[in-house]
N, C-alpha and C positions, 0 to 999 in steps of 0.2 A: 514795752517789756524788754528787759535785758535778756540777751540770749547767749548761749554758749556756742563756741564754734566760729566759723568764718562767714556766716551769712551776711550779704550786703543787700540793703534795700536800693532797688532800682528807682530812677526818677518817675514819678507818678503823674497821671493826668487827671485834673479836677473838672468834672462836668458841671455845667450850670443848670441848677434845678429851679430857677425862678418861675417856671411855668407850673410848678407843682404846689398844691396847697395840701397841708396835712392838718387834721383836726383830731384831737385826742378827747375822748370821754374818759375821765379818771374814774374807771369802774371795772371791778374784776370781771373777767369773762373767760377764765380758764376752764379746762375740762371739768375739774372738780367742782368749781363754782356752778357751772351750768347743769351739774347733775341735780342740784336743787331746783324743784319745779318753779318755785316763786321767783327766784333770781333768773332762771332760764326765760320765763314769760316776760319779765321786765325787759331784759336785754333784747330778746328777739322781737317783741312788740315795738320797742323803740326803734330798732333797726328798720323794721317793716314800715313803720310810721314815716321814717326819713325817706325811704325809698319811694313810698307812695305820695309823699308831700311834693315831689318834683313834677307831678302831673304830666309826665311823658313816658315814652316807652323806651327811654335810653337803658342799655344794658348795664349790669353791674357784676363786678368780680368779687366774690366772697372768699376771704382767706380764713381757714378755721382749722381747729384740731380735727384729725380724722375721726369720722363716726366709728364707734365700736358697738357691736351688739351687747356687750356686757354693761355699757353705760346706761342702757334703758331708754335712750332718747336719740333723735337724729336732728342735728342742726339743719341738714339739707332739707329733709322732708317737712319739719316744722316751719321753717322760714318760707319754703315754697307755699305752704299752706296759708300764710299770712299776707302774701303779696299778690296784687293783681297782675296777670300776665306773667306767671312765674318762669316762663320760658326764657325770659330775658335775663335770668339770674345764672351765672356761671360760678362753680364751686372749685376751689383749689385748696387741698389740705396741706398742712405743714408736712414736710418730708417729701412732697412732690411739687415743690414751690419754685422750680427753676428750670432753665433750659427749654423754653417753649415760646413760640410766637403766636399761639393760638388765641391769646387775649389781647394782642396788641392794639386792637380796635376799641377796647373798653376804657372809658375816661373816668369811670367812678369805681373805687375800690373800697371794700369794708374789711378791716382786719379785726376778727373776733379773738382777741387774746394773743399774746405773743408766744413764741414756742420756747419753753423753758426746759432745761434738763436738770437732774439732780447734781448737788455739789460735787460728788466723786467724778462725774463726767467732765467738769470744768477743771478739776485737778488733773485728770488724764491729758486733757488738751493742752494745759500749761506744760506739762512735762513733755509731751510729744513735740511741742514747739520749741523745745530746747531750754525751757525755763528751769530755774533753780528748783531742786527737789525740796529744799528747806522752805521755800515760799509756796509749795504746791497746795498748802491748806490754810494759807494766810487769807483772811477775809478780804482785804483790799485787793489781793491778787485774783480771787475767785470773783469778786465784783467786777473787776476789769475784764476778765475772761467772758463773763455773762454778758456785759454791755457789748463787747466786741462781737459775740454771736448774734445779739439782738440786731446790731447793725448790719451784719452779714446777711441774716435772714430776711430782714425788711427790705434791704437792697434787692436781693434775689426775687422776693415775692412782688414787690410794688412794681419793679421793672419788667415784670410779665405783661403789665397793662400798657396804656398809651405813653407812658413815660418813655419807653424805648424808642418811640418815633421822633427822635431828636434831629436837630438841624444845626449844623455848624457849632456843635458843642453844647446847644441848649436843648433840654429835654422836651418832650411833648407835653401838651397841656393835660393835666390830670388832677383829680381830687381824691384824697385818701382820708377815710375816717378810721381811727383806731379806737377800739374799746379795750382798755387795759389799765390796771392800776400801777402803772410804771412810774417810779419815782424819777424826777428830773427828766421827764419825757421830752420837753421842749429841747433841751440841750442835746439829747441823744438824737432826735430827729434832725436837727440843724446840723449836727456833725455828719450824720448818714447822708443827708441830701443838701449840700451847701447851696445856699441862696433860696431854698424853699421858704414859703410862708407857713408858719406853724402857729396855730391858734387853738384855744380850748374849744370844746364842743360839749353842750349839754342838750339832750333831746328835748323836744317839745313836750311839756307837761312836767318836766322836772322842776322842783321847787327853787325859786330864785331868792337870795337873801333879801330881807326886808329893805336894807339900805340901798341896795342896787335897784330894787323894784321902784323905790321913790324916785331915783334919778331917771329911770326909764319912763316912768309915767310923766315926769316933768318935761323930758324931751319930746315925748310924743304929744303932749298937750300944747307945747310951743310950735311944733310942726303944724298941727291941726289949726291952731289959732292964726298963723301967719300964712298958711298955704304956700310956704316957700320951701326951697330945697336946703336953705341954711338958716340955722338959728344960733344966736349968740349965747356964749357961756354965761354972760351977764344976766340974760333973761331967764335961763335955767336956774342959775344961782338964786335969783329973786323969788322964784317960785318955791325953791326949797328952803330959803332963808338961811343960806350958808355963805361963807366968804370964799376967797380964792383958795386958801389952803384946804378948806373942806372939799372943794371941788377937785383939787389936785389928788386928795386921798381917794375920792370916789372913783377917779379915772383909772386907779391902779387895780381895781377890783377885776379878777379874771372873768367873772360873770358878765360884767358890763362889756368887756372887750368882746366876749363871745356873742352877745346880743347884738352889738353894733355891727359885727361881721355879717350875721344873718339879716340884719335890717338894711344892710348896705350903707352904713354910715362910717365916716372917718372923722377924727378929731383934727381940727385945725388949730391955729394960733389963738383965734378969737371965738371959735364955736364948733358946731357940728354940721357936716355937709352930707347930704344924700347923694351917693354916687350911682345908685341903681334902685329900681323898684323893689319894694319889699316882696 
């Protein structure tokens, strides 16, 4: 952003977030969205299923909009009621999401909706930062201000967890799940956390596109038939009856990339390799 005056940007330091993995479920989870009982049940049940699926007692940090009596619901109480051993859940609401070491031992973070302000607030921030008054209501300007605030808030919130236990410039090991219908989320997360692994996330039980499901079933069938850790693309293509171009298109599907991440699979030049147990 262009600024008035004589402000000078000082040299910065770029941390290495290669030990951070960010997963986004492209699904609305704002305060207004969660007021709807059906939406709230879907989101919280999916989050609880993820937490329970790990089959361990590892603690989680939940970042969320502050509960208000006027909303008629409580994210804190409802999620506690859905999770076994709820004492392992810690909650931190937007507005109180910075300046603490209390959660530095927590490796898993759930972000339920990003913190958004009304457009006039971004206009005010733009002007306060020395920006042109003429551009204070320009859509591109406001979009840039909002994205900047998202990056700032995410950095503050996520770095309350084990990310802050870095060593020699490399962040601590951490997994972050974000539930938000944020456009271009991958780019924003990568800019916020340089070097982080950013992948899509879809909770268990969410419907998978038919084309992707066929590829998944073919890969699983080959793995079962060979009892090996690696299967060739050629064998999967043969099961599907598609050529190399068809396989290249299939591999671009976000749902397939998400499934492979959870399945512990990577794509090699010739096939698919299992890196970890499912």
